[in-house]
C-alpha positions in Angstrom: 45.7 -44.2 -39.3 45.7 -40.9 -37.5 48.8 -41.8 -35.5 50.7 -42.9 -38.5 49.7 -39.9 -40.5 51.0 -37.6 -37.8 54.3 -39.5 -37.7 56.8 -37.8 -39.9 59.8 -40.0 -38.9 61.3 -42.3 -41.5 60.6 -45.9 -41.2 57.9 -48.5 -41.6 54.4 -47.7 -40.4 52.4 -50.2 -38.3 49.7 -51.9 -40.3 46.2 -53.0 -39.4 44.3 -56.3 -40.1 40.5 -56.5 -40.1 39.5 -60.2 -39.9 36.2 -62.0 -39.6 33.8 -64.3 -41.4 31.9 -63.5 -44.6 29.1 -60.9 -44.6 30.2 -59.6 -41.1 30.6 -56.0 -42.3 34.4 -55.9 -42.3 34.6 -53.7 -45.4 31.9 -51.3 -44.2 33.5 -51.0 -40.8 37.0 -50.3 -42.2 35.7 -47.9 -44.9 33.6 -46.0 -42.3 36.6 -45.5 -40.1 38.7 -44.5 -43.1 36.1 -42.0 -44.2 36.1 -40.4 -40.7 39.9 -40.2 -40.8 39.8 -38.7 -44.3 37.4 -35.9 -43.2 39.7 -35.1 -40.3 42.8 -35.1 -42.5 41.2 -33.0 -45.2 40.2 -30.4 -42.7 43.8 -30.2 -41.5 45.0 -30.2 -45.1 42.9 -27.1 -45.8 44.4 -25.2 -42.9 48.0 -25.9 -44.1 47.8 -26.1 -47.9 45.8 -24.2 -50.6 42.6 -25.6 -52.0 42.2 -27.4 -55.3 42.7 -25.4 -58.6 39.6 -25.0 -60.6 39.5 -27.1 -63.8 42.1 -29.7 -62.5 41.9 -33.0 -60.8 42.1 -33.1 -57.0 45.5 -34.5 -56.3 45.0 -35.0 -52.6 43.7 -38.5 -51.9 44.3 -39.4 -48.2 42.7 -42.9 -48.4 42.9 -45.4 -51.3 40.8 -48.6 -51.5 41.1 -51.6 -53.8 40.3 -55.3 -53.8 42.7 -58.1 -54.2 42.1 -59.9 -57.6 40.7 -63.5 -57.3 43.8 -64.8 -59.2 46.3 -62.5 -57.6 49.5 -61.5 -59.3 51.8 -58.5 -58.6 50.6 -57.0 -61.9 47.0 -57.6 -61.0 47.4 -55.9 -57.6 49.3 -52.9 -59.2 46.5 -52.6 -61.8 43.9 -52.5 -59.0 45.7 -49.7 -57.2 46.3 -47.7 -60.3 42.7 -48.1 -61.5 41.6 -46.4 -58.2 43.7 -43.3 -59.1 42.7 -43.5 -62.8 46.4 -43.7 -63.7 47.7 -45.3 -66.9 49.0 -48.9 -66.7 52.6 -49.4 -67.8 53.4 -52.6 -69.7 56.1 -54.0 -67.5 56.0 -55.1 -63.9 58.8 -52.7 -62.8 57.0 -49.9 -64.5 53.7 -50.7 -62.7 55.5 -50.9 -59.3 57.1 -47.5 -60.0 53.7 -46.1 -61.0 52.1 -47.3 -57.8 54.9 -45.7 -55.8 54.5 -42.4 -57.7 50.7 -42.4 -57.3 50.8 -43.0 -53.6 53.4 -40.2 -53.2 51.9 -37.7 -55.6 48.4 -38.0 -54.2 49.8 -37.8 -50.6 48.0 -41.0 -49.7 48.5 -42.0 -46.0 46.2 -45.1 -45.8 45.8 -47.9 -48.3 42.9 -50.4 -47.8 43.4 -53.8 -49.5 40.2 -55.8 -49.3 39.8 -59.6 -49.7 43.5 -60.2 -48.9 42.8 -63.8 -48.0 42.4 -64.6 -51.7 46.2 -65.0 -51.7 47.3 -68.6 -51.7 50.9 -69.0 -50.7 51.3 -72.4 -52.5 51.4 -70.3 -55.7 54.5 -68.4 -56.6 52.5 -65.5 -57.9 50.7 -65.1 -54.6 54.0 -65.1 -52.7 55.3 -62.4 -54.9 52.1 -60.4 -54.4 52.5 -60.7 -50.6 56.0 -59.4 -51.0 54.6 -56.4 -52.9 52.1 -55.8 -50.1 54.9 -55.7 -47.5 57.0 -53.5 -49.8 54.2 -50.9 -49.8 54.6 -50.5 -46.1 57.9 -48.7 -46.7 56.1 -45.8 -48.4 54.9 -44.1 -45.2 51.4 -45.6 -45.8 49.2 -47.2 -43.3 48.3 -50.6 -44.7 44.9 -52.0 -43.8 44.4 -55.6 -44.8 40.8 -56.9 -44.8 40.0 -60.6 -45.2 38.1 -63.6 -43.9 39.7 -65.3 -40.9 43.2 -63.9 -41.6 45.0 -65.8 -38.7 43.8 -69.2 -39.9 43.8 -68.6 -43.6 47.5 -69.6 -44.0 48.3 -66.2 -45.5 50.2 -65.1 -42.4 51.6 -68.4 -41.3 55.1 -66.9 -41.3 54.1 -64.5 -38.6 53.5 -65.0 -34.9 51.5 -63.0 -32.3 53.6 -61.1 -29.8 52.1 -61.8 -26.3 53.4 -58.5 -24.9 51.8 -56.2 -27.5 49.0 -58.4 -29.0 50.4 -57.6 -32.5 51.4 -60.0 -35.2 55.1 -60.0 -36.0 56.5 -61.0 -39.4 60.2 -61.9 -39.7 62.4 -60.8 -42.5 61.6 -62.3 -45.9 64.3 -64.6 -47.2 65.8 -63.9 -50.6 64.2 -66.0 -53.4 62.6 -65.6 -56.7 60.7 -62.5 -55.7 61.0 -59.4 -57.8 61.5 -57.4 -54.6 65.3 -56.7 -54.4 65.1 -55.6 -50.7 63.2 -58.6 -49.5 66.4 -60.1 -48.0 67.0 -57.1 -45.8 63.3 -56.4 -45.0 62.8 -55.4 -41.4 60.1 -56.9 -39.2 56.5 -55.9 -40.0 53.9 -55.4 -37.3 50.1 -55.5 -37.6 47.4 -54.8 -35.1 44.6 -57.4 -35.5 40.9 -56.5 -35.2 38.7 -59.6 -35.3 35.0 -59.1 -36.0 32.6 -61.8 -34.8 28.9 -62.3 -35.4 26.4 -61.5 -32.7 25.9 -64.2 -30.1 22.7 -65.0 -28.2 24.2 -67.1 -25.4 25.1 -64.3 -23.0 23.2 -61.3 -21.6 25.7 -58.9 -23.2 25.4 -60.6 -26.5 21.6 -60.5 -26.5 21.6 -56.8 -25.5 24.0 -55.9 -28.3 22.0 -57.8 -30.9 18.7 -56.2 -29.7 20.4 -52.8 -29.7 21.4 -53.4 -33.4 17.8 -54.4 -34.2 16.5 -51.2 -32.5 18.8 -49.2 -34.8 17.4 -51.0 -37.9 13.8 -50.6 -36.6 14.2 -46.8 -36.3 15.0 -46.6 -40.0 12.1 -48.7 -41.3 9.2 -46.7 -42.9 6.5 -49.3 -43.1 2.9 -47.9 -42.6 2.2 -50.4 -39.8 5.6 -50.3 -38.2 5.5 -50.0 -34.4 8.0 -49.7 -31.6 9.3 -53.1 -30.7 8.4 -54.7 -34.1 11.9 -56.2 -34.3 13.0 -56.1 -30.6 10.1 -57.6 -28.7 8.5 -61.0 -28.3 10.0 -63.9 -30.2 11.2 -61.7 -33.1 14.8 -61.2 -31.9 15.3 -64.9 -31.4 13.8 -65.8 -34.7 16.0 -63.3 -36.6 19.0 -64.7 -34.8 18.2 -68.2 -35.8 17.6 -67.2 -39.4 20.9 -65.3 -39.7 23.1 -66.7 -36.9 23.9 -63.1 -35.9 25.6 -62.3 -39.2 24.8 -58.7 -40.1 25.0 -59.2 -43.8 22.4 -61.9 -43.8 20.2 -60.0 -41.4 20.3 -57.0 -43.7 19.4 -59.1 -46.7 16.5 -60.7 -44.9 15.0 -57.5 -43.6 15.4 -55.8 -47.0 13.6 -58.6 -48.8 11.0 -58.7 -46.0 10.2 -55.0 -46.3 9.7 -55.5 -50.1 7.3 -58.3 -49.5 5.5 -56.4 -46.7 5.0 -53.4 -49.1 3.9 -55.5 -52.1 1.5 -57.7 -50.0 0.0 -54.7 -48.1 1.0 -56.1 -44.7 3.2 -53.1 -44.1 4.9 -54.8 -41.1 7.5 -57.5 -40.4 6.4 -60.6 -38.6 8.1 -64.1 -38.2 5.3 -65.5 -40.3 6.0 -63.1 -43.2 9.7 -63.6 -43.0 9.4 -67.4 -42.9 8.3 -67.4 -46.5 11.3 -65.4 -47.7 14.5 -67.3 -48.4 17.9 -65.6 -47.9 19.2 -65.7 -51.5 22.6 -64.2 -51.9 22.3 -64.4 -55.7 25.1 -65.1 -58.2 28.0 -63.5 -56.4 30.6 -63.4 -59.2 32.8 -60.9 -57.4 33.2 -63.1 -54.3 35.5 -66.1 -53.8 33.7 -69.0 -52.0 37.0 -70.9 -51.5 38.3 -67.9 -49.4 35.2 -68.1 -47.1 33.7 -64.9 -48.4 30.2 -66.5 -48.7 28.7 -67.7 -45.4 26.5 -70.7 -44.9 22.8 -69.7 -44.9 20.5 -71.4 -42.4 17.6 -73.2 -44.0 14.3 -74.7 -42.8 14.2 -72.5 -39.7 10.8 -72.9 -37.9 8.9 -69.7 -36.9 8.8 -70.7 -33.2 11.8 -72.0 -31.3 11.8 -75.7 -30.6 10.8 -76.4 -27.0 13.6 -78.1 -25.0 12.7 -81.7 -24.2 11.8 -82.3 -20.6 14.2 -84.6 -18.9 12.5 -87.8 -17.8 12.1 -88.7 -14.2 14.3 -91.5 -12.7 11.9 -94.4 -12.1 14.4 -96.9 -10.7 12.9 -96.9 -7.2 9.3 -96.8 -8.2 6.9 -99.4 -6.7 5.5 -101.2 -9.7 3.0 -103.2 -7.6 1.5 -106.6 -8.4 4.7 -108.5 -7.4 4.6 -111.2 -4.7 5.9 -110.3 -1.3 9.2 -111.8 -0.4 9.1 -115.0 1.8 
């Protein structure tokens, strides 16, 4: 985002894709990075341009964020972008596209985050037109950040291919068709850098250390009366938490939050495997998430408090002397 913002040459800006499973913190990671960039860009903006005028809206919006509608259409995506700016919604599609262009330019937006991009299904014509609109936005000197569940395998980007030399995904020119986009036939190649977020693993020493370090950061923020150093990071607690959540940070957060509530209400004031075992991970009625797009992960159930002991391999008894048999003649 910073490199593209400092690039004042005409042409298409490289984009970024943030991929991973549901509840892995993709949106939080992308928004945190975008917030850091916005602080840097606003500081530079104050040095070069005057401050906001009292009594007026702040026109300088370096980063914009919106979510892809579940039933995506070009009008729906335009409406989501315009709602972020609080801009009026024109009645026609061409008017909405023009309003999106004007909003991005007038607010000097340099980064546009589109969340839940894998809700697009390319077997629908509306979704194909929506993807054309997304690619069209890259011509507006805006860094496009696409966030979605398992983007490479979603089918959304099946027209692209990874460049082995650069590690980027390359998208060939879009063929002319029924799309509203008049420049689709002459569209140049689009390039995206791919950032793939995975859950924590507990199979390697590096993975275990990273998971325990994450638990240590959570532990420092807990304010239970009987909280102690190592409450989440020592003994069998890390392994139990991993088996309950499979290393998915969103499920881990939900389990610890509900566990703290139970610890306060019951007076235990500490987290233990026994206390957490009575708390189901309930994601609730998620009306704003699309299960068909992989946005809701599978929650482990019936996880025992203690890890099952590995079965001991039986000894080979082929050559044992059973005794009692008659000696050979």
